[in-house]
C-alpha positions, 0 to 999 in steps of 0.5 A, a space after each residue: 500499500 505504501 508503494 501507491 503514493 509513489 506511483 501517483 507522484 510518478 504519474 503527476 510528474 509524467 503529466 506535468 511535463 506536458 502540462 495535461 489536466 485530462 487526468 484527475 489524479 488523486 491529491 490533497 488541497 489545502 483550502 482556508 481563508 487568508 492567514 488561517 495557517 495553511 502554509 504553517 500546517 504544510 511546513 509542520 508536515 514537511 518539518 522545514 521552513 521553506 514557504 514564503 511567510 508574511 502578512 496579506 496574500 502571500 501564496 498566489 500560485 498553487 503549490 503542488 508539494 510532493 513529499 517523498 520519504 527517503 530512508 537515511 543513507 539512501 539519498 543517492 539511490 533516491 535522487 537521480 542527480 545524487 546528493 550527500 545530504 538527507 533533505 533536498 528539493 527539486 522544482 519541476 521548472 529548473 529540471 534537475 537542479 537540486 536545493 539543499 538549503 531550504 532558504 534557497 527553496 523559499 527564495 525560488 518560490 517567491 522569485 517563480 511566483 513574481 515571474 508569472 503573477 507579477 508583484 503587485 499582489 495578483 494571483 495566477 492558476 499556473 502551479 509551481 511544482 516542488 518535490 521534497 525528498 526527506 527521512 522525516 515525511 510521509 509520502 504525500 501529494 498536497 496543493 497549497 492554494 491562495 487564501 480566501 479573501 474578500 476585500 481587495 488590497 494594493 493593486 489587487 483587481 476588483 474581482 480578486 475574491 471571485 478569481 481566487 474561489 474559482 481557482 480554489 474550485 478548479 482544484 477541489 472539484 476534482 472528484 479524486 481530490 482530498 479537501 484539507 479545510 483549515 480554520 482557525 480555532 479563535 474563530 467561529 466554525 459556523 463561519 468557516 469559509 473553508 468549510 463552506 467552499 468545500 461543501 459546494 463540491 462535497 456535499 456529503 463531506 466524504 472527502 473533506 478533512 477539517 484542521 483547526 489551527 491556533 488552538 493556543 490562541 483562544 479567549 481565556 476561558 474557552 476551549 476547543 473541546 466541542 469542535 475537536 469532538 465533532 459537536 459543532 460541525 460534524 465532518 466524516 473524516 474527522 477534525 484535527 487540531 494543531 498548534 502552529 508557530 507564532 510569527 514571533 516564533 518564526 522571527 526568532 528562527 524557531 525550528 519546526 521540530 522545537 514547535 512540534 514538541 511544544 505542540 505535543 506538550 500544549 495538547 497534553 496539558 490543554 487536551 490530554 484525553 485528545 492529545 493522541 488524535 491531534 497534533 501535526 504528526 497525527 495529522 500527517 499519519 491521517 493524511 497519508 492513510 486517507 491518501 493511500 485509501 483514496 489512491 486505491 479507490 481511484 486506481 481502477 478508473 484511473 487506469 481506464 481513463 488512461 488507456 481510453 485517452 492513449 487509444 484516443 491520442 493514438 488515433 489523433 496523432 495518426 490522422 496528423 500523419 508522420 513528419 516527411 521523410 521521402 518528399 518525392 514519394 509523399 507527393 506523388 502519393 497524396 497526388 495519387 490519392 487526391 486523384 483517385 478519390 476525386 474520381 471516385 467521388 464522381 463514380 460514387 465509390 468514395 469512402 466518405 459518402 455525403 448524407 446531407 445533400 447530393 454530391 459528385 456523380 449523384 448530382 450530375 445525374 440529378 442535373 442531367 435528368 432532373 434540372 436539364 430534363 424538366 427545364 427542356 420539357 417547360 419549354 413551350 414548342 410555340 413559345 413566342 409565336 402567335 398566329 399573326 407571327 406565323 401568318 406574317 412569316 408564311 406571306 413574307 416566304 412567298 415574296 411578291 407572288 401570291 402563293 398557291 401552297 403553304 410555302 415550306 421556307 416558312 415552316 423552316 424559318 419558324 422551326 429554327 427559331 424554336 429550336 434556337 431556344 434549346 441552346 441556352 438551357 443546354 449551355 446552363 446544363 454545362 455550366 451546372 456540371 462545371 460548378 459541381 465538379 468545382 464543388 468536388 475538390 472542396 469535398 475531396 479536401 475536407 473528407 477524403 484526403 485530410 492529409 492535404 490539411 497538413 500541407 496548406 501550400 500543396 492544397 492550394 496548388 492541387 486546387 489551382 491545378 484542377 480548377 484551371 483544368 476545368 476552366 480549360 475544358 469549359 469552352 471546349 464543352 460549351 462549343 460541342 454543345 452549341 455544335 449540337 444545336 447548330 447541327 439541328 439547325 443545319 438541316 431540317 429533316 423532314 423525312 424523319 420517321 417520327 415526323 412522317 408519322 406525325 404528318 400522317 396523323 395530322 392529315 387524317 385530322 384534316 380529313 375528318 374535319 373536311 367530312 364534318 363540314 361537308 355534313 354541315 352544307 345546306 341541303 338546297 345547294 348542290 355539292 358539285 356546284 357550291 364551289 362555282 357560285 360567283 360573287 352574286 350567289 347566296 354563298 359569295 357574299 359570306 365567303 364561308 363556302 368557298 373556304 369549305 370548297 377549297 378545303 373540300 377540293 384539297 381534301 380530294 388529293 392523296 395524303 398531304 406532305 408536311 408543307 401541304 403542297 398537296 393542297 394546291 387546288 384548294 388554295 388556287 380555288 380559294 384564291 380565285 374566289 377571293 379574286 372574284 369578289 374583289 370587284 364588288 369592292 372595286 375602285 368604283 365603290 364609293 366606300 373605297 378611299 385613296 390608297 397610298 402605295 408607300 404604306 406598309 400594311 401593318 398586321 391588324 387584329 382581324 378575324 382569320 379566313 378559314 384557309 389562313 386558320 388552316 394553314 396556320 394550324 397546319 404550320 404550328 402542328 408541324 413545328 410542334 412535331 419537329 420541335 419535340 423531336 429535336 428536343 428529344 434530341 438534345 435531351 439525349 445528346 447534350 448529356 453525352 457531350 458534357 460527359 465525354 468532353 468535360 467529366 470523363 476528360 477530366 477524370 482520365 487526365 487529372 493525375 497526369 496533370 497534376 503530376 506534370 505541374 506539381 511533381 517537380 524537384 524545385 516545388 518539392 520543399 515548397 509544397 511540402 511545407 507543413 502549417 505551424 499549427 499542424 506541426 504544433 498539434 502533432 508534437 502535442 498529441 505525441 507528447 501526450 501520447 508518450 506520457 499516457 503511454 508511460 503512465 500506463 507503464 507506471 500503473 502496470 507495475 503496480 502488482 495487484 497485492 498492492 492494491 489492497 
């Protein structure tokens, strides 16, 4: 059991070297109000004057005091540096320097305190580590904390009370810490600040030991019997009374040994029944026993905690990577890994699959079949074309001569205008795929190849090369998509099988309409003469029957072609009818105004004749039919072009492009320069892992019999 405290001391030394608070080691923290005798109690336990003394705030930094018992004559064996004296001290911050003069130890504590905390009564939470080797001490680990104060003095900040309390709570909140609550006997125990703070973190009192100091300074006629018996404030671990040296004794250089002898005499005289359960020696033995049992209880959890942390830091260190030895191999490996991960992200075989949103190849597929496909489906085949526009195009295509047929040129002009509208969404599709391939670069950097975070310059260079490659392929892909639309515009294939089928259906519809109109003719009018009626006839005035006659005659021909050239007879006769009607409103008519030949007739809103309606319907149906064919082709060919000229080309040439641009001897040192932050974090993780492994070895050396 005695071996447990040195084990904890070793662990404390191990973790102090890395400044780690991740492991909460068992220790004893001394808590009390200012000038309640905390430092005096510690000096009594050590048996030597070693702590700064004075009035006001003296302890301004936590002092972690490790007492190591050595047998007389074993000094050289226990001290790594070798020492001829029986008692000596070592500071962590002075490395292996040994102090045999305890006045020097006191001076070093004062110097180190002022170095961090300054000389203006301020405090700091950076601890001082002191190890004392002596045959006159028991194995203990104690933490001397600044005394609790209420009012700032000197240059102390206004919140000094809060600072000190936070510092104390930081240490005693450790569940593996035993709280040594120091209270002066000449004050009321019910007003003890030390016990109040201890109860905040240890309400059950399971790890609180009360020490009552200044028993010899109580008012005449009073004693501490009730307090020491636990009748005033019960404390589970007990209350122990001690007598400290007065300031006069200190000034007169009274030794701690003499003070302990006088303390024993005082207790025998004043509290004879309690003398064997009070005093500095009993306090030292009690603390030693409590600490050993406390360590025994904490050790299994401590061992588990150290092993878990070691595994975590091992994983963390692995993620930071090893220091670069072979720069060429490292650079080639990183480039290859990035290129592979980039291609895998496009293919959907990457290790890290995004679950929050689509990315990589899945998003490209979504762009092709959802975004681009729906956009094309939303394009109206006749969007931007009105009936008047179609009619105007038909008339413009005939030139100065009246047409007998619907001109084929008008269909080509109009359908090209509509097909041209497919170019913009197609180019937008290329742009979206290009943006997604840019996003894949960031995705690979963040998730797939974390090693790149070690080398920020290499990361920037890779991003620049890939971005440049994508930028270089963008105009080539755009040109190809532009050519796909231009190809469709270059030749209007009216013999396309789908287009011929659509025309056949359309002709059947026209014939059906002709039959319906024939049925609606008046029974009194002979069908064979209805077409030949002159302008004076009953049907000549309305102009409806000639149009019907035109439909009737036009429908006698076999299935009409796409441009309606088979309807020539009907068109010609319709024009004849209109020509015959003209004299009815000829120049001699009083309703006729003066005609200015320089006036260009503007389209006016009017009711279309049945022939004009039919011609427009024919053109509209042909445009719609052919537009759907072209849209289907574009919807199929644009994704293929984008995949070939952009996606697949980048996949195939990415690694060779990266190697060609970056794998150069002159760039190795610059590209593989680690960020200072990464190097620092790797060093810290390596130090912590080494400390944890060493701590694990220290605990493993304890035999099971030592635990009980």
